[in-house]
C-alpha positions as CSV (number, residue, x, y, z in Angstrom):
1,M,56.4,-12.0,-103.1
2,R,56.6,-13.9,-99.9
3,G,58.6,-15.8,-97.6
4,K,61.8,-15.0,-95.6
5,V,65.1,-14.5,-97.1
6,A,68.4,-15.9,-95.0
7,V,71.5,-14.1,-95.9
8,L,74.8,-15.9,-95.3
9,G,77.2,-13.5,-94.1
10,G,74.3,-10.4,-94.2
11,Y,76.5,-8.2,-91.9
12,G,79.7,-8.4,-94.4
13,G,81.1,-6.5,-97.1
14,I,78.6,-7.3,-99.6
15,G,75.8,-8.8,-97.6
16,S,75.3,-5.7,-95.7
17,H,74.4,-3.8,-99.3
18,V,72.3,-6.7,-100.1
19,V,70.0,-6.9,-96.7
20,R,70.1,-3.3,-96.9
21,W,68.1,-3.1,-100.1
22,L,65.9,-6.1,-99.2
23,H,65.0,-4.3,-95.9
24,R,63.9,-1.3,-98.1
25,S,61.7,-3.6,-100.4
26,G,60.2,-4.7,-97.2
27,V,61.2,-8.5,-97.5
28,P,61.6,-10.3,-94.2
29,L,65.1,-11.3,-93.2
30,R,67.4,-13.7,-91.5
31,I,71.0,-12.9,-91.5
32,G,74.1,-14.6,-89.9
33,G,77.4,-15.3,-89.9
34,R,80.0,-16.7,-87.2
35,R,79.8,-13.7,-85.0
36,L,76.2,-13.3,-83.3
37,A,76.8,-9.8,-81.9
38,A,78.2,-8.5,-85.0
39,A,74.8,-9.6,-87.0
40,R,72.9,-8.2,-83.7
41,A,74.5,-4.7,-84.0
42,F,74.3,-4.6,-87.4
43,A,70.7,-5.2,-87.6
44,A,70.3,-2.7,-84.9
45,T,71.7,0.2,-86.7
46,A,71.2,-0.5,-90.2
47,L,67.6,-2.5,-90.2
48,D,66.0,-0.9,-87.6
49,G,66.3,-4.2,-85.6
50,M,63.9,-6.0,-88.1
51,A,66.0,-9.0,-88.6
52,E,66.1,-12.2,-87.0
53,C,70.0,-13.2,-86.2
54,R,71.5,-16.3,-85.9
55,I,75.0,-17.8,-85.9
56,V,75.7,-19.8,-88.5
57,D,79.0,-21.6,-89.7
58,F,79.3,-22.0,-93.2
59,R,81.9,-24.5,-92.9
60,V,79.4,-26.9,-91.1
61,V,76.7,-28.6,-93.2
62,Q,73.7,-29.1,-90.2
63,S,74.4,-25.3,-89.4
64,V,74.1,-24.0,-92.6
65,R,70.9,-26.3,-92.6
66,E,69.7,-24.9,-89.3
67,F,70.1,-21.5,-90.8
68,V,67.9,-22.0,-93.9
69,D,65.1,-23.9,-92.4
70,G,62.0,-22.2,-93.0
71,C,63.2,-19.6,-95.3
72,Q,62.2,-19.2,-99.2
73,V,65.7,-17.9,-100.3
74,L,69.2,-18.7,-99.3
75,V,71.7,-15.8,-100.4
76,N,75.1,-16.4,-100.0
77,C,77.3,-13.7,-99.6
78,A,80.0,-15.4,-97.9
79,G,83.4,-16.7,-99.3
80,P,85.5,-17.5,-100.7
81,S,82.7,-18.9,-103.2
82,R,84.4,-21.8,-104.7
83,A,85.4,-23.2,-101.4
84,I,82.1,-23.3,-99.7
85,A,79.3,-22.7,-102.6
86,P,78.7,-26.1,-104.0
87,W,77.6,-27.7,-100.9
88,V,75.8,-24.9,-99.6
89,A,73.7,-24.5,-102.5
90,R,72.6,-28.2,-102.2
91,V,72.0,-27.7,-98.7
92,A,69.3,-25.0,-99.7
93,V,67.8,-27.0,-102.4
94,E,67.2,-30.1,-100.2
95,A,65.7,-27.5,-97.6
96,G,63.3,-26.5,-100.0
97,A,65.0,-23.0,-100.8
98,D,65.9,-21.1,-103.5
99,Y,69.5,-20.0,-103.8
100,V,71.2,-16.9,-105.2
101,D,75.0,-16.5,-104.8
102,A,76.7,-13.1,-105.2
103,A,79.7,-15.0,-106.9
104,G,79.6,-18.4,-108.1
105,D,80.9,-18.8,-111.6
106,D,81.3,-21.6,-114.3
107,L,82.7,-24.0,-112.1
108,L,79.9,-23.9,-109.6
109,H,77.3,-23.9,-112.5
110,E,79.1,-27.2,-113.6
111,Q,79.2,-28.9,-110.0
112,L,75.1,-28.0,-109.8
113,F,73.2,-30.7,-111.3
114,P,70.0,-28.5,-113.0
115,A,67.7,-32.0,-112.0
116,P,66.9,-31.6,-108.6
117,Y,66.2,-28.1,-108.8
118,R,63.8,-28.4,-111.8
119,L,62.0,-31.7,-110.0
120,R,61.7,-29.5,-106.6
121,G,60.6,-26.8,-108.3
122,R,63.5,-24.3,-106.9
123,T,65.7,-21.7,-108.6
124,A,69.5,-21.2,-108.3
125,V,71.0,-18.1,-109.5
126,L,75.0,-17.8,-109.7
127,S,77.3,-14.8,-111.1
128,A,74.8,-12.2,-109.1
129,G,77.3,-9.7,-108.5
130,L,79.3,-7.0,-110.1
131,S,81.7,-9.4,-112.4
132,P,80.5,-11.7,-113.2
133,G,76.9,-10.2,-113.0
134,L,76.8,-6.4,-113.8
135,T,79.4,-6.9,-116.6
136,G,77.2,-9.1,-118.5
137,L,73.7,-7.1,-117.8
138,F,74.9,-3.8,-118.7
139,P,76.2,-4.5,-122.1
140,R,72.7,-6.4,-122.7
141,A,70.7,-3.2,-121.5
142,I,72.9,-0.8,-124.1
143,A,72.5,-3.5,-127.0
144,A,68.7,-3.4,-126.3
145,A,68.7,0.2,-126.3
146,C,70.2,0.6,-129.4
147,H,66.7,-0.8,-131.2
148,A,68.9,-1.9,-133.8
149,D,70.8,-5.2,-134.9
150,V,73.6,-5.2,-132.6
151,Y,77.0,-6.6,-134.3
152,A,79.9,-5.4,-132.3
153,V,80.3,-4.5,-128.7
154,T,83.3,-3.0,-127.0
155,V,83.8,-3.2,-123.2
156,H,86.4,-1.3,-120.9
157,F,86.2,-2.5,-117.2
158,Q,87.7,-0.5,-114.7
159,L,87.5,-1.5,-110.9
160,L,89.6,0.3,-108.4
161,D,88.7,-1.5,-105.0
162,S,91.1,-3.6,-102.3
163,F,91.1,-7.3,-102.6
164,T,89.8,-9.4,-99.7
165,R,91.5,-12.7,-99.2
166,A,87.8,-14.7,-100.2
167,S,87.8,-12.3,-103.0
168,A,91.7,-13.1,-104.1
169,D,91.0,-16.5,-103.4
170,D,88.1,-16.3,-106.0
171,Y,89.9,-14.4,-108.5
172,L,93.0,-17.1,-108.6
173,G,90.5,-20.0,-109.0
174,A,89.1,-18.3,-111.8
175,L,92.3,-17.9,-113.3
176,A,93.2,-21.5,-112.9
177,D,90.4,-23.2,-114.4
178,G,90.5,-21.7,-117.7
179,H,87.2,-19.9,-118.1
180,T,89.2,-16.5,-118.7
181,T,91.2,-16.5,-121.8
182,P,94.0,-13.5,-122.1
183,H,94.2,-11.6,-125.3
184,A,91.7,-13.5,-127.1
185,A,88.0,-11.5,-128.5
186,W,85.2,-12.7,-130.2
187,R,85.5,-13.1,-133.6
188,D,82.9,-14.2,-136.5
189,G,80.9,-16.3,-133.9
190,R,83.8,-17.8,-132.0
191,R,86.5,-17.3,-129.8
192,R,90.1,-16.3,-131.4
193,K,93.0,-16.2,-129.2
194,A,95.7,-13.8,-129.6
195,A,93.3,-11.4,-131.2
196,L,94.2,-8.6,-129.1
197,V,97.5,-7.3,-127.3
198,R,97.9,-5.3,-123.9
199,R,98.5,-1.7,-124.7
200,V,98.9,1.5,-122.8
201,E,96.8,4.4,-123.0
202,R,97.4,8.3,-121.7
203,T,94.3,9.5,-122.7
204,L,91.5,6.7,-123.0
205,P,88.1,8.3,-123.5
206,F,86.1,8.3,-120.1
207,F,89.0,7.6,-118.0
208,S,91.6,9.6,-115.9
209,G,95.4,9.3,-115.9
210,E,97.4,6.9,-117.9
211,V,96.0,3.4,-117.5
212,T,96.6,-0.4,-119.1
213,L,94.0,-2.2,-121.3
214,L,94.6,-6.4,-120.4
215,P,92.5,-8.0,-123.3
216,R,90.4,-10.8,-122.1
217,L,87.4,-13.1,-122.8
218,T,85.4,-14.3,-120.1
219,A,83.1,-17.4,-120.2
220,E,80.2,-15.0,-119.7
221,D,81.7,-12.8,-122.7
222,E,81.2,-15.7,-124.6
223,R,77.6,-16.3,-123.5
224,L,76.8,-12.5,-123.9
225,A,78.4,-12.6,-127.4
226,R,76.2,-15.8,-128.8
227,A,73.1,-14.3,-127.2
228,L,73.8,-11.0,-129.2
229,G,74.7,-12.7,-132.3
230,L,78.0,-10.5,-132.2
231,T,80.4,-10.9,-134.9
232,R,82.9,-8.7,-133.1
233,G,83.4,-8.6,-129.3
234,D,86.3,-7.0,-127.5
235,W,86.6,-7.1,-123.7
236,Y,89.2,-4.9,-121.7
237,A,90.2,-4.9,-118.2
238,V,91.7,-1.2,-117.4
239,V,94.1,-1.1,-114.9
240,S,95.9,2.3,-113.3
241,G,98.0,1.2,-110.3
242,A,101.2,0.3,-111.6
243,R,102.0,-2.0,-108.4
244,L,98.5,-4.3,-108.9
245,L,99.5,-4.5,-112.4
246,S,103.1,-6.2,-111.6
247,V,101.4,-8.6,-109.3
248,L,98.7,-9.4,-111.8
249,D,101.5,-10.1,-114.7
250,R,103.0,-12.5,-111.8
251,V,100.1,-14.4,-109.7
252,R,100.1,-17.6,-111.8
253,A,103.6,-18.2,-111.2
254,L,103.4,-17.6,-107.2
255,P,101.9,-20.0,-104.9
256,R,98.6,-19.4,-104.2
257,E,99.1,-18.0,-100.8
258,E,101.6,-15.7,-101.6
259,A,99.6,-14.6,-104.7
260,A,96.3,-13.9,-102.5
261,A,98.4,-12.1,-99.8
262,A,100.3,-10.0,-102.8
263,L,97.0,-9.2,-104.2
264,C,95.5,-7.9,-101.1
265,R,98.8,-6.0,-100.1
266,T,99.1,-4.1,-103.5
267,S,95.3,-3.3,-104.1
268,S,95.1,-1.8,-100.8
269,L,98.6,0.4,-101.6
270,D,97.3,1.2,-105.0
271,L,93.9,2.5,-103.3
272,A,95.6,4.7,-100.6
273,G,94.1,8.1,-100.9
274,R,91.5,7.5,-103.2
275,G,87.9,5.9,-102.9
276,P,86.9,2.7,-104.4
277,L,85.3,2.6,-107.6
278,V,83.7,1.0,-110.7
279,K,83.4,2.3,-114.6
280,L,82.2,0.3,-116.9
281,V,82.1,1.8,-120.6
282,V,80.1,-0.2,-123.3
283,Q,80.0,0.4,-126.9
284,A,77.9,-1.2,-128.9
285,D,77.5,-0.8,-132.9
286,G,74.8,-2.2,-135.3
287,R,72.4,-1.0,-138.0
288,H,69.0,-0.2,-138.4
289,A,66.9,0.4,-141.7
290,G,70.2,0.0,-143.4
291,K,72.0,3.0,-141.4
292,P,74.8,2.4,-139.1
293,V,73.7,2.9,-135.0
294,T,76.5,3.4,-132.6
295,R,75.7,3.9,-128.5
296,T,78.4,4.3,-125.8
297,A,77.1,4.2,-122.7
298,V,79.3,4.9,-119.5
299,L,78.7,3.5,-115.7
300,H,80.1,4.7,-112.9
301,G,79.6,3.0,-109.2
302,P,81.0,3.6,-105.7
303,G,82.7,0.2,-105.7
304,K,82.8,-3.4,-105.7
305,A,80.9,-4.4,-102.4
306,V,77.8,-1.9,-103.3
307,L,77.0,-2.6,-107.0
308,S,77.7,-6.3,-105.9
309,G,75.2,-5.9,-103.1
310,A,72.9,-4.1,-105.4
311,V,72.5,-6.9,-108.2
312,T,72.3,-9.7,-105.7
313,A,69.2,-8.1,-104.0
314,L,67.5,-7.3,-107.3
315,T,68.3,-10.9,-108.3
316,T,66.5,-12.3,-105.1
317,L,63.6,-9.8,-105.6
318,A,63.2,-11.8,-109.2
319,V,63.3,-14.8,-107.7
320,L,60.9,-13.9,-104.9
321,R,58.4,-12.7,-107.4
322,G,58.9,-15.9,-109.4
323,Q,60.5,-14.2,-112.5
324,I,63.1,-16.7,-112.7
325,P,62.1,-20.5,-113.7
326,P,63.3,-23.5,-111.7
327,G,66.9,-24.7,-112.5
328,R,70.0,-23.1,-112.3
329,H,70.9,-20.1,-114.3
330,F,73.3,-17.3,-114.6
331,A,72.1,-14.1,-113.6
332,A,73.2,-12.1,-116.9
333,D,71.2,-14.9,-118.6
334,V,67.8,-14.7,-117.0
335,L,67.5,-11.1,-115.5
336,D,65.7,-8.2,-117.6
337,P,68.9,-6.3,-118.1
338,C,66.9,-2.9,-118.7
339,A,65.1,-3.5,-115.6
340,I,68.1,-4.1,-113.6
341,L,69.9,-1.0,-115.1
342,R,66.8,1.2,-113.9
343,D,67.1,0.1,-110.6
344,I,70.9,0.2,-110.5
345,A,70.9,4.0,-111.6
346,G,67.6,5.1,-110.6
347,P,66.8,8.1,-107.9
348,A,67.5,5.5,-104.8
349,G,70.5,3.4,-107.0
350,P,74.0,3.3,-106.4
351,A,75.1,4.0,-109.8
352,R,75.0,6.8,-112.4
353,V,74.9,6.2,-116.3
354,T,75.5,8.5,-119.2
355,C,75.0,8.1,-122.9
356,T,76.0,8.8,-126.4
357,T,76.0,8.3,-129.9
358,T,79.5,8.8,-130.4
359,A,82.0,5.9,-130.2
360,I,84.8,5.5,-127.6
361,D,87.7,6.5,-130.2
362,A,85.9,9.8,-131.1
363,A,84.6,10.8,-127.4
364,Q,86.3,13.6,-125.9
365,R,87.2,12.9,-122.7
366,I,85.3,13.2,-119.5
367,E,86.8,13.9,-116.4
368,E,85.9,11.8,-113.3
369,G,82.5,13.3,-111.6
370,R,81.6,15.4,-114.7
371,Q,78.0,14.6,-116.3
C-alpha cells in the first residue's frame, strides 16, 4: 500500500470518520475544506497533527485540481454529491488519481464514462457509504454465510438520524431520478411494481416500538438480486418517527428548498432525546443438499456518519491495495462483503452483528442493546 490520500471534506461529519480510520491504518493524509483553521484543529486533536491541511473550495475546479495533485486517491465526502461529484471525479482522473465517493449513486455512475478510467489505469468507486453501500454489502455477506443456494432475501433498514442539508438534497434527487420504486419488490428475476403495501407493525421482531414499513426497490437492490440470482426479494425502510413519516409522504409535492428544510427539521425533532442509530436486518433463505436453510442477521450501528465513514475508509484501503480493477464501480459490487463485515463488526469496528437461524417472522423480539 502506498500513496497519499486526499479527503475532500475531511473534517466534516463523514469525512472525519474516514480520516480517523485511514490514520489508524497508517495512510498519509491530506485533508481539506473551505475552513483551514477547522481542518488544522481537527488534525491536531484527532490525528496527532499527522495530516497535511489545505484550503480547498469544491466549487472551483482549479482549487480541487491543486488539492488532489500528488495524491494517489481522492476521497469525496463533501456534498451535496449530486452537485459536485461529476466534475470532482473527472478532475481526479485527469490528475492521475483514483476516486472514492462516500455517496455517488446511479446518476453519477451514468455520468462517468468508464473508458478514461480504464485507459489511464485508474479506479472510481461510488456508493461507498451506508446507503447505498453497506445496505448492499451486508445482505451479500449474509447470503455467503448461508453456504447454500439463496433464492430469497428480506431486508429491513432503519436509520434514525438527522438529515443535513447536503444529505437532504441527495435524498430528494434520488427520489426524482426514478432509481427507487415505492411498493416494488423483486419477483422471478425482475422488478414487480405494486407488489407490496405499506403496513404498520406494533411488535416487529428486532425493532423497538411501533414502526411503519415502507416497501421500496432501489437500483442497488436490483443489482444485488441479479448478482445472487434471487427469485424473491423484499426491501423495507423502517420508520419510527411520526413527524418524519408525514414529511416523507409529502416531499415529492413540495418545492425542493421547502422539502429539504422539512426533512432537516423533522428528522432532528424525531431524534430529540435519542442517539442516532442504524439497524439493518437481513433474512436469507436458501437450500443446501435438498434441505431449507435460513439465516437472519441483525446489524446495529451508531449512526450514518460513523458507518458511512467506515465503509468509505475500507473502500479506500481496497483501492490503495490494488484490490479493485480500473474502471468505475459501485462499492457493493466489487468489495469483498465478508471482509468488510469482519472489519466493521470486529473489535475495532463501530457495529455489532447478531445471527440466528430463525426467520424474522418467528423470531422473539430483541430489545435494543440486548445480545
